[in-house]
Residue, then its C-alpha position, 0 to 999 in steps of 0.5 A: m469572327a472574323q477580323s482584319v489584324k494589319l501585319s508589315d510586309d517582312i512579317m507577310k513575307l515569311v508567312r507567304t514562305e511559310s504558308e506554301r511550304q507548309s501547303r497552309s493557307i496564310a490564315g492556317q499558317i498565321a493561327h498555327w505560329v499563335r497557336i505556337g507561341r501560345a503552347i511556347e510562352t505558357s510552357g515551364n521554360f517560358d518567364h516572360a517576365r524575365i524576358n522584360a528584363v533582359l530588354a530592359g537591362e537588367a539582367g543579359p540574355n545569358t539567362l535566358s531559355d533558348e525560346e525566350h532567347d528567340v522571342w526577345l532576339d525577335a523584340f530586341s531587333a525591332a526595337l532596333a529599328e525604330p527612334s527612341d524618343g531620347e533618339e528623334a531629341f537627340f537627332e532634333g538637338r542635330r539638326q537644330l545646330g548642323r551638325g551630322v545626323g546620319l549616314d548618306e548611301n556612300g558611308e559619308l556624313v549627312r548635315e542638315t543646316p536649321d534653314a535646310a530643317a525648315 
């Protein structure tokens, strides 16, 4: 039974590019990558617990195999792309105090006054 899955635009761009390169359909490319990912995860060179330990800061990335390092790097990059709850709270506190909350396209500090946030 077919299922629908939402994937980010950047993932779909990769899928389209690689599917064209490999002469596969988009669904075929995704299925191919799923099979490869499954094979790696079940191989003797891959331990998801070690990846989770590195993501939690309990071990360094130098403790990972090459396959584990690639998966960790993807997860780490994705985590950096989204603010954590703690970061959101930190910047909300800065907004309430009228302090800098980021940089604009010119690299200038952006300040938000409490009145502007309302």
